[in-house]
FIKOLZA-1660 file (N, C-alpha, C; in steps of 0.1 Angstrom, whole numbers, plus 5000, padded with zeros to 4 digits):
% residues 191
   i   px   py   pz ch aa at
   1 2807 7538 4271  A  M  N
   1 2817 7543 4280  A  M CA
   1 2817 7557 4283  A  M  C
   2 2806 7569 4281  A  G  N
   2 2803 7577 4285  A  G CA
   2 2800 7577 4297  A  G  C
   3 2789 7571 4300  A  I  N
   3 2781 7569 4314  A  I CA
   3 2789 7566 4318  A  I  C
   4 2802 7561 4319  A  I  N
   4 2811 7554 4331  A  I CA
   4 2818 7565 4336  A  I  C
   5 2821 7574 4323  A  R  N
   5 2827 7587 4326  A  R CA
   5 2819 7596 4336  A  R  C
   6 2808 7599 4331  A  L  N
   6 2799 7609 4340  A  L CA
   6 2795 7604 4352  A  L  C
   7 2797 7588 4355  A  I  N
   7 2794 7584 4369  A  I CA
   7 2809 7588 4376  A  I  C
   8 2822 7584 4370  A  L  N
   8 2832 7586 4380  A  L CA
   8 2834 7601 4382  A  L  C
   9 2826 7609 4372  A  F  N
   9 2831 7623 4370  A  F CA
   9 2820 7627 4385  A  F  C
  10 2805 7620 4385  A  A  N
  10 2796 7624 4397  A  A CA
  10 2803 7620 4412  A  A  C
  11 2809 7608 4411  A  V  N
  11 2816 7602 4422  A  V CA
  11 2829 7615 4428  A  V  C
  12 2837 7619 4415  A  F  N
  12 2848 7629 4420  A  F CA
  12 2842 7641 4427  A  F  C
  13 2832 7644 4423  A  L  N
  13 2823 7659 4427  A  L CA
  13 2820 7660 4439  A  L  C
  14 2811 7648 4442  A  A  N
  14 2806 7643 4454  A  A CA
  14 2817 7642 4468  A  A  C
  15 2828 7633 4461  A  S  N
  15 2839 7634 4474  A  S CA
  15 2843 7649 4475  A  S  C
  16 2844 7655 4466  A  M  N
  16 2851 7670 4468  A  M CA
  16 2843 7680 4476  A  M  C
  17 2830 7675 4476  A  G  N
  17 2823 7684 4482  A  G CA
  17 2816 7677 4496  A  G  C
  18 2823 7668 4502  A  G  N
  18 2822 7661 4515  A  G CA
  18 2812 7651 4514  A  G  C
  19 2801 7650 4505  A  L  N
  19 2791 7640 4504  A  L CA
  19 2797 7629 4508  A  L  C
  20 2808 7624 4503  A  I  N
  20 2815 7607 4503  A  I CA
  20 2826 7610 4510  A  I  C
  21 2827 7604 4523  A  P  N
  21 2835 7603 4532  A  P CA
  21 2850 7601 4527  A  P  C
  22 2862 7610 4534  A  H  N
  22 2874 7610 4526  A  H CA
  22 2880 7595 4536  A  H  C
  23 2875 7585 4534  A  T  N
  23 2884 7574 4541  A  T CA
  23 2901 7573 4541  A  T  C
  24 2902 7580 4530  A  A  N
  24 2920 7576 4526  A  A CA
  24 2928 7587 4532  A  A  C
  25 2918 7601 4538  A  W  N
  25 2927 7608 4544  A  W CA
  25 2935 7602 4556  A  W  C
  26 2946 7607 4560  A  A  N
  26 2957 7600 4568  A  A CA
  26 2957 7608 4582  A  A  C
  27 2968 7602 4591  A  G  N
  27 2968 7616 4600  A  G CA
  27 2977 7629 4597  A  G  C
  28 2983 7631 4606  A  P  N
  28 2989 7644 4605  A  P CA
  28 3004 7643 4598  A  P  C
  29 3008 7629 4600  A  S  N
  29 3024 7631 4597  A  S CA
  29 3023 7626 4580  A  S  C
  30 3011 7623 4575  A  S  N
  30 3012 7624 4562  A  S CA
  30 3008 7637 4553  A  S  C
  31 3005 7648 4561  A  G  N
  31 3006 7660 4559  A  G CA
  31 2988 7660 4548  A  G  C
  32 2980 7651 4553  A  R  N
  32 2966 7651 4550  A  R CA
  32 2958 7655 4563  A  R  C
  33 2946 7659 4561  A  F  N
  33 2940 7664 4567  A  F CA
  33 2934 7656 4571  A  F  C
  34 2925 7651 4588  A  D  N
  34 2918 7640 4591  A  D CA
  34 2910 7646 4600  A  D  C
  35 2896 7644 4595  A  L  N
  35 2886 7653 4602  A  L CA
  35 2881 7645 4616  A  L  C
  36 2884 7633 4617  A  N  N
  36 2881 7627 4631  A  N CA
  36 2893 7630 4639  A  N  C
  37 2903 7636 4637  A  H  N
  37 2912 7633 4648  A  H CA
  37 2914 7649 4651  A  H  C
  38 2903 7659 4649  A  V  N
  38 2904 7677 4651  A  V CA
  38 2904 7678 4664  A  V  C
  39 2915 7686 4670  A  D  N
  39 2916 7690 4684  A  D CA
  39 2907 7701 4687  A  D  C
  40 2895 7700 4689  A  C  N
  40 2887 7715 4690  A  C CA
  40 2888 7725 4698  A  C  C
  41 2900 7721 4707  A  D  N
  41 2904 7732 4719  A  D CA
  41 2917 7738 4713  A  D  C
  42 2921 7731 4703  A  N  N
  42 2933 7738 4699  A  N CA
  42 2930 7741 4678  A  N  C
  43 2918 7752 4678  A  L  N
  43 2915 7752 4662  A  L CA
  43 2925 7760 4653  A  L  C
  44 2930 7767 4661  A  Q  N
  44 2942 7774 4652  A  Q CA
  44 2954 7771 4647  A  Q  C
  45 2953 7757 4650  A  S  N
  45 2964 7750 4644  A  S CA
  45 2959 7742 4629  A  S  C
  46 2948 7742 4630  A  V  N
  46 2941 7737 4620  A  V CA
  46 2945 7742 4607  A  V  C
  47 2948 7742 4595  A  D  N
  47 2952 7748 4584  A  D CA
  47 2941 7752 4580  A  D  C
  48 2945 7763 4575  A  K  N
  48 2934 7774 4572  A  K CA
  48 2924 7772 4563  A  K  C
  49 2925 7762 4552  A  R  N
  49 2918 7754 4541  A  R CA
  49 2907 7744 4546  A  R  C
  50 2909 7741 4559  A  F  N
  50 2904 7734 4565  A  F CA
  50 2898 7734 4576  A  F  C
  51 2901 7748 4581  A  R  N
  51 2895 7752 4595  A  R CA
  51 2877 7755 4595  A  R  C
  52 2874 7760 4586  A  R  N
  52 2860 7761 4584  A  R CA
  52 2851 7748 4588  A  R  C
  53 2852 7739 4581  A  M  N
  53 2849 7724 4583  A  M CA
  53 2854 7717 4594  A  M  C
  54 2865 7721 4603  A  A  N
  54 2865 7717 4613  A  A CA
  54 2858 7721 4624  A  A  C
  55 2853 7733 4624  A  E  N
  55 2846 7745 4633  A  E CA
  55 2834 7737 4630  A  E  C
  56 2829 7736 4619  A  R  N
  56 2813 7732 4621  A  R CA
  56 2815 7716 4627  A  R  C
  57 2825 7710 4623  A  K  N
  57 2827 7694 4632  A  K CA
  57 2824 7698 4648  A  K  C
  58 2833 7703 4651  A  C  N
  58 2836 7710 4667  A  C CA
  58 2822 7717 4674  A  C  C
  59 2814 7723 4662  A  T  N
  59 2802 7729 4667  A  T CA
  59 2789 7717 4668  A  T  C
  60 2792 7709 4657  A  A  N
  60 2783 7699 4662  A  A CA
  60 2785 7689 4670  A  A  C
  61 2797 7684 4677  A  N  N
  61 2796 7676 4686  A  N CA
  61 2799 7684 4700  A  N  C
  62 2798 7697 4703  A  K  N
  62 2800 7706 4712  A  K CA
  62 2786 7695 4723  A  K  C
  63 2790 7694 4734  A  P  N
  63 2783 7689 4743  A  P CA
  63 2771 7704 4749  A  P  C
  64 2759 7697 4750  A  N  N
  64 2745 7708 4759  A  N CA
  64 2749 7713 4770  A  N  C
  65 2759 7705 4777  A  Y  N
  65 2761 7712 4789  A  Y CA
  65 2774 7720 4793  A  Y  C
  66 2775 7728 4803  A  V  N
  66 2781 7737 4805  A  V CA
  66 2792 7730 4819  A  V  C
  67 2805 7726 4817  A  I  N
  67 2813 7724 4833  A  I CA
  67 2814 7735 4844  A  I  C
  68 2810 7735 4851  A  S  N
  68 2805 7747 4864  A  S CA
  68 2820 7749 4869  A  S  C
  69 2828 7737 4871  A  N  N
  69 2841 7741 4875  A  N CA
  69 2855 7742 4870  A  N  C
  70 2851 7742 4855  A  R  N
  70 2864 7745 4847  A  R CA
  70 2873 7754 4854  A  R  C
  71 2888 7747 4852  A  G  N
  71 2896 7752 4855  A  G CA
  71 2902 7750 4871  A  G  C
  72 2893 7746 4878  A  R  N
  72 2895 7738 4893  A  R CA
  72 2893 7723 4894  A  R  C
  73 2892 7716 4883  A  I  N
  73 2888 7701 4882  A  I CA
  73 2901 7694 4891  A  I  C
  74 2911 7700 4891  A  Q  N
  74 2923 7693 4899  A  Q CA
  74 2921 7690 4915  A  Q  C
  75 2912 7700 4920  A  S  N
  75 2910 7698 4935  A  S CA
  75 2894 7690 4934  A  S  C
  76 2890 7687 4927  A  E  N
  76 2874 7681 4927  A  E CA
  76 2877 7666 4930  A  E  C
  77 2868 7665 4945  A  P  N
  77 2874 7649 4949  A  P CA
  77 2860 7641 4943  A  P  C
  78 2863 7625 4944  A  T  N
  78 2852 7620 4941  A  T CA
  78 2841 7622 4953  A  T  C
  79 2829 7624 4947  A  P  N
  79 2814 7623 4949  A  P CA
  79 2811 7616 4958  A  P  C
  80 2807 7619 4975  A  P  N
  80 2804 7608 4983  A  P CA
  80 2794 7601 4981  A  P  C
  81 2791 7591 4987  A  D  N
  81 2783 7581 4987  A  D CA
  81 2774 7577 5001  A  D  C
  82 2767 7589 5002  A  I  N
  82 2761 7586 5021  A  I CA
  82 2748 7581 5022  A  I  C
  83 2742 7578 5013  A  Y  N
  83 2725 7575 5012  A  Y CA
  83 2729 7558 5017  A  Y  C
  84 2716 7555 5029  A  K  N
  84 2719 7544 5034  A  K CA
  84 2706 7537 5031  A  K  C
  85 2700 7537 5027  A  G  N
  85 2686 7533 5024  A  G CA
  85 2687 7517 5018  A  G  C
  86 2677 7510 5022  A  A  N
  86 2676 7493 5019  A  A CA
  86 2677 7495 5006  A  A  C
  87 2668 7501 4999  A  D  N
  87 2668 7499 4985  A  D CA
  87 2678 7508 4975  A  D  C
  88 2692 7512 4981  A  K  N
  88 2702 7511 4976  A  K CA
  88 2706 7513 4962  A  K  C
  89 2707 7496 4964  A  E  N
  89 2715 7489 4953  A  E CA
  89 2704 7489 4941  A  E  C
  90 2690 7491 4946  A  K  N
  90 2677 7487 4933  A  K CA
  90 2681 7502 4928  A  K  C
  91 2678 7512 4935  A  F  N
  91 2684 7523 4928  A  F CA
  91 2693 7525 4917  A  F  C
  92 2708 7521 4924  A  R  N
  92 2721 7520 4913  A  R CA
  92 2715 7514 4901  A  R  C
  93 2711 7502 4903  A  S  N
  93 2709 7493 4891  A  S CA
  93 2696 7501 4880  A  S  C
  94 2686 7506 4886  A  M  N
  94 2678 7516 4879  A  M CA
  94 2687 7528 4868  A  M  C
  95 2695 7535 4881  A  I  N
  95 2703 7546 4872  A  I CA
  95 2711 7540 4861  A  I  C
  96 2719 7529 4866  A  S  N
  96 2731 7525 4854  A  S CA
  96 2722 7520 4838  A  S  C
  97 2708 7510 4840  A  D  N
  97 2702 7508 4834  A  D CA
  97 2695 7518 4825  A  D  C
  98 2691 7529 4828  A  A  N
  98 2686 7539 4823  A  A CA
  98 2697 7545 4818  A  A  C
  99 2709 7548 4822  A  W  N
  99 2719 7556 4816  A  W CA
  99 2726 7552 4804  A  W  C
 100 2727 7534 4804  A  K  N
 100 2732 7529 4791  A  K CA
 100 2723 7529 4780  A  K  C
 101 2711 7529 4784  A  K  N
 101 2701 7529 4775  A  K CA
 101 2699 7546 4763  A  K  C
 102 2701 7554 4775  A  K  N
 102 2701 7570 4772  A  K CA
 102 2715 7573 4762  A  K  C
 103 2725 7568 4772  A  Y  N
 103 2738 7572 4764  A  Y CA
 103 2747 7559 4766  A  Y  C
 104 2743 7552 4753  A  P  N
 104 2754 7539 4752  A  P CA
 104 2764 7538 4748  A  P  C
 105 2772 7551 4746  A  Q  N
 105 2785 7555 4744  A  Q CA
 105 2795 7560 4756  A  Q  C
 106 2787 7559 4766  A  D  N
 106 2794 7565 4780  A  D CA
 106 2801 7551 4788  A  D  C
 107 2812 7555 4792  A  K  N
 107 2815 7544 4800  A  K CA
 107 2815 7550 4815  A  K  C
 108 2805 7543 4824  A  V  N
 108 2803 7548 4837  A  V CA
 108 2813 7540 4843  A  V  C
 109 2820 7553 4853  A  L  N
 109 2829 7545 4865  A  L CA
 109 2824 7542 4876  A  L  C
 110 2811 7550 4882  A  G  N
 110 2805 7548 4891  A  G CA
 110 2791 7555 4894  A  G  C
 111 2781 7551 4902  A  I  N
 111 2771 7560 4903  A  I CA
 111 2771 7560 4920  A  I  C
 112 2771 7576 4925  A  R  N
 112 2770 7577 4941  A  R CA
 112 2764 7585 4943  A  R  C
 113 2754 7582 4954  A  F  N
 113 2744 7587 4959  A  F CA
 113 2750 7598 4970  A  F  C
 114 2749 7610 4968  A  H  N
 114 2760 7619 4972  A  H CA
 114 2749 7625 4987  A  H  C
 115 2734 7624 4984  A  S  N
 115 2727 7632 4996  A  S CA
 115 2719 7619 5005  A  S  C
 116 2718 7621 5018  A  D  N
 116 2715 7608 5029  A  D CA
 116 2697 7611 5023  A  D  C
 117 2695 7618 5022  A  H  N
 117 2677 7619 5022  A  H CA
 117 2670 7622 5007  A  H  C
 118 2656 7624 5011  A  W  N
 118 2650 7623 4996  A  W CA
 118 2645 7639 5002  A  W  C
 119 2644 7645 4990  A  V  N
 119 2640 7662 4990  A  V CA
 119 2626 7661 4986  A  V  C
 120 2617 7664 4994  A  R  N
 120 2603 7659 4992  A  R CA
 120 2595 7677 4988  A  R  C
 121 2587 7676 4977  A  N  N
 121 2579 7686 4972  A  N CA
 121 2564 7681 4976  A  N  C
 122 2558 7690 4984  A  S  N
 122 2540 7686 4988  A  S CA
 122 2535 7696 4984  A  S  C
 123 2527 7700 4974  A  N  N
 123 2518 7712 4973  A  N CA
 123 2503 7711 4965  A  N  C
 124 2498 7722 4961  A  Y  N
 124 2486 7718 4957  A  Y CA
 124 2491 7729 4938  A  Y  C
 125 2482 7722 4930  A  K  N
 125 2485 7733 4917  A  K CA
 125 2471 7735 4912  A  K  C
 126 2469 7742 4901  A  A  N
 126 2460 7745 4893  A  A CA
 126 2461 7745 4879  A  A  C
 127 2451 7739 4875  A  D  N
 127 2455 7741 4859  A  D CA
 127 2438 7747 4856  A  D  C
 128 2432 7748 4843  A  A  N
 128 2422 7759 4838  A  A CA
 128 2412 7747 4844  A  A  C
 129 2409 7737 4849  A  V  N
 129 2397 7734 4854  A  V CA
 129 2397 7726 4867  A  V  C
 130 2409 7727 4873  A  S  N
 130 2409 7720 4885  A  S CA
 130 2417 7724 4894  A  S  C
 131 2418 7719 4910  A  I  N
 131 2428 7724 4918  A  I CA
 131 2432 7704 4919  A  I  C
 132 2447 7704 4921  A  Y  N
 132 2449 7687 4926  A  Y CA
 132 2463 7689 4934  A  Y  C
 133 2467 7679 4941  A  K  N
 133 2479 7680 4951  A  K CA
 133 2487 7674 4944  A  K  C
 134 2499 7676 4945  A  S  N
 134 2511 7671 4943  A  S CA
 134 2518 7669 4952  A  S  C
 135 2525 7654 4948  A  D  N
 135 2534 7652 4962  A  D CA
 135 2542 7640 4956  A  D  C
 136 2559 7647 4957  A  T  N
 136 2569 7639 4949  A  T CA
 136 2583 7638 4958  A  T  C
 137 2587 7634 4955  A  S  N
 137 2604 7633 4964  A  S CA
 137 2612 7631 4953  A  S  C
 138 2626 7637 4955  A  V  N
 138 2635 7635 4950  A  V CA
 138 2648 7630 4956  A  V  C
 139 2654 7618 4948  A  L  N
 139 2667 7613 4951  A  L CA
 139 2681 7619 4945  A  L  C
 140 2687 7628 4949  A  P  N
 140 2696 7633 4938  A  P CA
 140 2709 7618 4938  A  P  C
 141 2714 7621 4927  A  V  N
 141 2726 7611 4926  A  V CA
 141 2736 7617 4918  A  V  C
 142 2748 7611 4917  A  S  N
 142 2758 7613 4909  A  S CA
 142 2760 7603 4897  A  S  C
 143 2766 7606 4886  A  V  N
 143 2772 7599 4878  A  V CA
 143 2784 7599 4872  A  V  C
 144 2794 7591 4874  A  V  N
 144 2809 7600 4869  A  V CA
 144 2813 7589 4858  A  V  C
 145 2811 7595 4849  A  V  N
 145 2816 7594 4831  A  V CA
 145 2828 7596 4825  A  V  C
 146 2837 7587 4822  A  Q  N
 146 2851 7587 4820  A  Q CA
 146 2850 7594 4806  A  Q  C
 147 2856 7608 4804  A  R  N
 147 2855 7616 4793  A  R CA
 147 2868 7609 4785  A  R  C
 148 2876 7610 4791  A  D  N
 148 2892 7607 4782  A  D CA
 148 2904 7600 4794  A  D  C
 149 2917 7595 4790  A  A  N
 149 2924 7594 4799  A  A CA
 149 2925 7599 4812  A  A  C
 150 2922 7610 4813  A  S  N
 150 2928 7615 4826  A  S CA
 150 2917 7624 4830  A  S  C
 151 2905 7627 4826  A  V  N
 151 2893 7636 4833  A  V CA
 151 2878 7624 4832  A  V  C
 152 2873 7628 4841  A  A  N
 152 2859 7623 4842  A  A CA
 152 2850 7634 4842  A  A  C
 153 2838 7630 4843  A  T  N
 153 2826 7639 4839  A  T CA
 153 2817 7634 4849  A  T  C
 154 2811 7647 4861  A  I  N
 154 2801 7640 4870  A  I CA
 154 2788 7650 4866  A  I  C
 155 2779 7638 4864  A  F  N
 155 2765 7643 4859  A  F CA
 155 2755 7638 4867  A  F  C
 156 2747 7646 4868  A  P  N
 156 2735 7643 4879  A  P CA
 156 2729 7636 4878  A  P  C
 157 2718 7629 4881  A  A  N
 157 2707 7623 4875  A  A CA
 157 2697 7619 4890  A  A  C
 158 2684 7616 4886  A  Y  N
 158 2675 7615 4898  A  Y CA
 158 2667 7602 4900  A  Y  C
 159 2662 7598 4910  A  I  N
 159 2651 7589 4914  A  I CA
 159 2643 7598 4920  A  I  C
 160 2632 7595 4914  A  N  N
 160 2617 7604 4914  A  N CA
 160 2608 7594 4918  A  N  C
 161 2601 7598 4927  A  K  N
 161 2592 7592 4935  A  K CA
 161 2580 7602 4938  A  K  C
 162 2568 7595 4931  A  N  N
 162 2552 7601 4933  A  N CA
 162 2546 7594 4947  A  N  C
 163 2546 7601 4956  A  N  N
 163 2540 7598 4971  A  N CA
 163 2525 7596 4971  A  N  C
 164 2520 7601 4962  A  L  N
 164 2506 7596 4960  A  L CA
 164 2504 7584 4957  A  L  C
 165 2511 7574 4943  A  S  N
 165 2510 7565 4937  A  S CA
 165 2518 7553 4941  A  S  C
 166 2528 7561 4946  A  G  N
 166 2539 7550 4948  A  G CA
 166 2550 7547 4941  A  G  C
 167 2547 7557 4925  A  E  N
 167 2555 7552 4912  A  E CA
 167 2566 7558 4917  A  E  C
 168 2577 7553 4912  A  I  N
 168 2592 7552 4913  A  I CA
 168 2599 7555 4898  A  I  C
 169 2606 7562 4893  A  S  N
 169 2610 7565 4881  A  S CA
 169 2628 7572 4880  A  S  C
 170 2633 7571 4875  A  V  N
 170 2644 7575 4870  A  V CA
 170 2648 7588 4861  A  V  C
 171 2656 7600 4868  A  G  N
 171 2655 7612 4856  A  G CA
 171 2673 7611 4852  A  G  C
 172 2676 7610 4841  A  V  N
 172 2693 7610 4835  A  V CA
 172 2690 7617 4823  A  V  C
 173 2683 7621 4816  A  N  N
 173 2682 7635 4805  A  N CA
 173 2689 7646 4816  A  N  C
 174 2697 7646 4815  A  T  N
 174 2707 7657 4823  A  T CA
 174 2718 7663 4817  A  T  C
 175 2724 7658 4802  A  K  N
 175 2730 7664 4796  A  K CA
 175 2728 7677 4791  A  K  C
 176 2724 7688 4798  A  K  N
 176 2719 7698 4795  A  K CA
 176 2722 7713 4798  A  K  C
 177 2722 7722 4796  A  K  N
 177 2728 7735 4805  A  K CA
 177 2722 7738 4815  A  K  C
 178 2710 7736 4822  A  S  N
 178 2704 7734 4831  A  S CA
 178 2707 7728 4844  A  S  C
 179 2715 7721 4841  A  Y  N
 179 2719 7713 4853  A  Y CA
 179 2733 7717 4856  A  Y  C
 180 2739 7712 4869  A  V  N
 180 2753 7712 4872  A  V CA
 180 2761 7700 4868  A  V  C
 181 2772 7704 4859  A  V  N
 181 2780 7693 4859  A  V CA
 181 2791 7697 4863  A  V  C
 182 2798 7686 4863  A  K  N
 182 2815 7688 4871  A  K CA
 182 2825 7680 4866  A  K  C
 183 2838 7684 4865  A  E  N
 183 2847 7670 4861  A  E CA
 183 2858 7674 4872  A  E  C
 184 2864 7659 4872  A  M  N
 184 2872 7657 4879  A  M CA
 184 2885 7648 4872  A  M  C
 185 2897 7649 4878  A  L  N
 185 2907 7642 4874  A  L CA
 185 2904 7627 4876  A  L  C
 186 2906 7618 4868  A  L  N
 186 2906 7605 4870  A  L CA
 186 2913 7601 4884  A  L  C
 187 2925 7605 4886  A  K  N
 187 2934 7601 4892  A  K CA
 187 2927 7603 4909  A  K  C
 188 2919 7612 4907  A  N  N
 188 2912 7616 4921  A  N CA
 188 2898 7606 4923  A  N  C
 189 2899 7596 4914  A  W  N
 189 2883 7589 4916  A  W CA
 189 2885 7579 4927  A  W  C
 190 2881 7575 4930  A  N  N
 190 2879 7571 4944  A  N CA
 190 2868 7555 4948  A  N  C
 191 2868 7546 4935  A  P  N
 191 2858 7537 4937  A  P CA
 191 2857 7529 4950  A  P  C
% end
């Protein structure tokens, strides 16, 4: 009998310390705190007893990127789709597959080729033992991802071509601060 009490006491302590999820916590109408439905934009409305826990959750879930047009999303249009190359649909499929693999939770609304040409960079580079030629081209792409019921996020992506070997790859690791990320209203989305 003593071992059962000890186990129950350990479970109770673990649940109070946050080691076991509080699945019994309900929504705001029950008066209980629900960590899964915290409004990170309005942490002041969270009860002081739970605010530190909510702040930690919001910090952990904060994206690595910065929205460059915050406060001006009402006027952000759908990115243009102007690239006319015969390989456009092949590239669209490559970006789509890579994006789904990297970010499976994202709902992609569309992939837009907002540039009509490749950007080429050809030069010579040196390392400790040699000088070598580098010749690459990049075709920039916009990936429009639905964020919520009213807003979409526009992320950059890239088709990369090594002009020396002919190898083509995609760059979708762009949810970082070093890239220009925009938002737009879903009502402005024009597929």
